[in-house]
N, C-alpha and C positions, 0 to 999 in steps of 0.2 A: 552592523549586520548586512548581509547581503540577500538579495532575492532571487530565487530561481523560479521560472515558469515554463511550461511547454506541455506535452501530450505524453501520456503513458497508454500504449496500445497492448490490448490482451493478445496474448500469443496462444496460451493453452490454459484450460481450466479442467482439473480432473477432481470431482467431489464424491466423496464416499459416505454413506450413512454410518454413524457411530451407534446411535440408539434412537428409537421412537416409541412415543407414549402419549396416547390421547390426543392425537392431532399435533403433537409438539415433537421436533426432532433435533438432535445434535450431529452435526456433519464436520468432516475435515476435508479442506479443499488444498490440493497442490496446483500453485498458479505460477505462469510465466508472463512477463511483460517485457515490452521493449520501450525505451525512453527516448524522446527526442526534445529538442530545446536547450534549456541550460543544463539540464542533465541528459547526457547522451551514454546509452548503455543498455543493460539487461537488468531485470529484476526476477528473483526467484523467491517465492512466498509460500508459506503455509497459512491457512486460515482455519480457524475453529469457529463455527457458526451455529447459532441457536435460533431456530424457525418456531415461532409462535403460532397458536391455532389461528390467530388472526392475520396471518402472513406477514407480520412484521419480523425483522430479523436482527439480532444483535452478534456482532462479529470482533474478533480480535485476531492479530496475526503478527508475524515477523517476516521482514522481507530484506533479503540481501541484495543490495544495488551495487552493480559493478561497472565501472565505465569512467566517465568524466563528469566533474561538477564545476561550473565556472572555469573550464580550462585546466582543472587538476585531474590527474588520474589517481584512481584507488578504488576502494569499495566501503560501503557502510551498511549498517542495518537500520531500518525503520521500524518501530513499533507502531501497529495500527489498532485503533478502536473505531468502530463504526456502527451505524443504525441504517436499516433499510425499512422505511415506511412508506407505503404505497408503491410508487414507482421511482423514488428518490433515495439515493444513498448519500449519507453524510459521513466523511471519513477524516479522522485526524491523524497525524503522524507525529513521531517523537523520534529524533535520532537517538539511538542506544549509545549511551556514555561508553567509550572505550572502543567502540565499533570501526572507527575509521581506520583505513590503512593506506599505506603509500604516500601520496601528496595530500590526502584527505585526513591523515592523523590528527586527531585533536577536533574533528568537526562535532559541532553541536547544532541544534535547530529543531524546528517544528513546522508544520504545516498540514497539508492534506488535499482532499478534493471534494467537489459535490457532483454527482452524476445522475441523471435519470436512468432508467433501465435501458433505454435506447442508447444512451451515450457511453455506457459503462465500458464498452470495449475500446473507446477512445477518449478518456477522461482528461480534462485539463488539471494539472496539479500546480501547486504552489509550495514553496519550501523556502522560509526565512532561515538563514544559516549564518555561522561564524566559523572561522578556521583558527580561531585563538591566536 
């Protein structure tokens, strides 16, 4: 297994309400990131987020990352699962099986990031991966 680390910088965030009931709401967000470090490229993501009345949030998403990983070109999809409690987000990633293209065909792995609300625009990521 190899380890990738670096920074993912928020480029855009467009969040739309789906429904709201009794102080709880469900939203959908279209998000774009740029990656630097061991991953170099762009990420395009869709999040579905559930906000509780206590301001904690659960979210899931899929992100297509295009660029280079460990010096190899291609794209892959990350499945995100996360929780926002207080001011800290904990996110775990899994590479979606069969999503790797180009020199990243066969990619497997997992990782994620932890970020405070202030750091969320420039979070430090980690990905443990294998190219088979």
